[in-house]
N, C-alpha and C positions, 0 to 999 in steps of 0.2 A: 420512607423508602429505606429498604434494606437490600444490601448487594450480596455480601460473602461473610464468611466465617471470621470473627475477631481473632487475633493472634496475641502473642505475648507483647506485641510493641503497639496495641490498640490502646487508645484514650479516648474519654468522653469529656466534651468541653460545652458548657453553657454559655452563650452570649447574648447579652442585652442588645436589643435592635429596636430602638423607638419608632422608626418608620413601618414597623410590621405591625398592621392594625386591622387587615381583612383577610379572609379565606383565600382570595386572589393573590394577595401579597404572600400568603405562606407557599403557594403554589409556584410563584415566581422566585423565591429563595430556594425551593427544593430543585427548580429546573437550573438555577444560576450555579447550586454548588454541587448538582449530579454529575458535572462534566469533571470535577476534579479527581485525579488519580489518588487512590487509596481511602477515599471516602466509603465508609462501611453504612452508615446510617444517618439520616437527617430528620429532624423532629422540629418544625416551625409552630410554635405557639401564640397566634395572634392576640388572645386574652392577655397572657403575660408578657407580649412583645419579647419573647426570647426564642432563640435558635439553639438547639441541643444536636451537635454533631459528634460522631464517632468516627475516629480516623486511624488509619495506621502511620505512626511517626515517621516511618521509615520511607514512606512515599510523598506524605504531605504534612505541613505544619500550620501553626496558628495563623502566621503572616498569609499563607495562601488563601486559607479560609476567609480571613479578614479583608483581603483585597478582592476576593470574588464577590462578596457582598457588598463593597463599596462599589464595585463596578456595575452590579446589578441595581445600584440606587437604594442599596439598604445598608447603610455605614453603622458599624458597631457604635455603641454608645461611647461618648470621649469624656465622661466624669472622670476626675481623679482616680477614684476607686476600680472603675472599670478599665483604665489605661494601665494601672498598676498590675490587675489580673492578666491583662494581654502581655504584659512585659514577662510576667511569672510563666504563662504558659508558652511562650516563645522560647523561654530559657530551658523549661522541662523538656520541651520537643528537641530542641537542640542538643542537649545533654544525652537524651535517649537516643537519637540517632547515633550519635558519636559512640554510645557503649554498644548499640547494636552493630555497629561497624567494627568494632575491636576484636582483635583476635582472642581465642579463649585463651586464659593463663594456665599455665600448668597446675597441677593439684596441688594445694597446699604450698605453692612457691617454693618447692623443694626440686632438688635435682634428681632424675631417676637413678635408682640403683644399679650399679654394674654388675 
């Protein structure tokens, strides 16, 4: 599924989903994630049991994707490494959203000449 053009704040995340095993599961995952705002692209791979999402961090974040997957019956893998990656993805999404919302600083942090 592909929706719109990727912008400067678009990120791509790969999530391990152990319950994803059939093509019907992939369609259910795409339907569940397709309703999230800011989602640009979804690719569910039943053979590797992964879901690759491409989304705009100003409208969506990792926790939204994770909770939508869990609500659809396809929770993200909870192994220690997968949880650490999830925390890191959420941190990157949060700081990226804050950076996107920050005002632009003056050039070179110098006062303008009078």
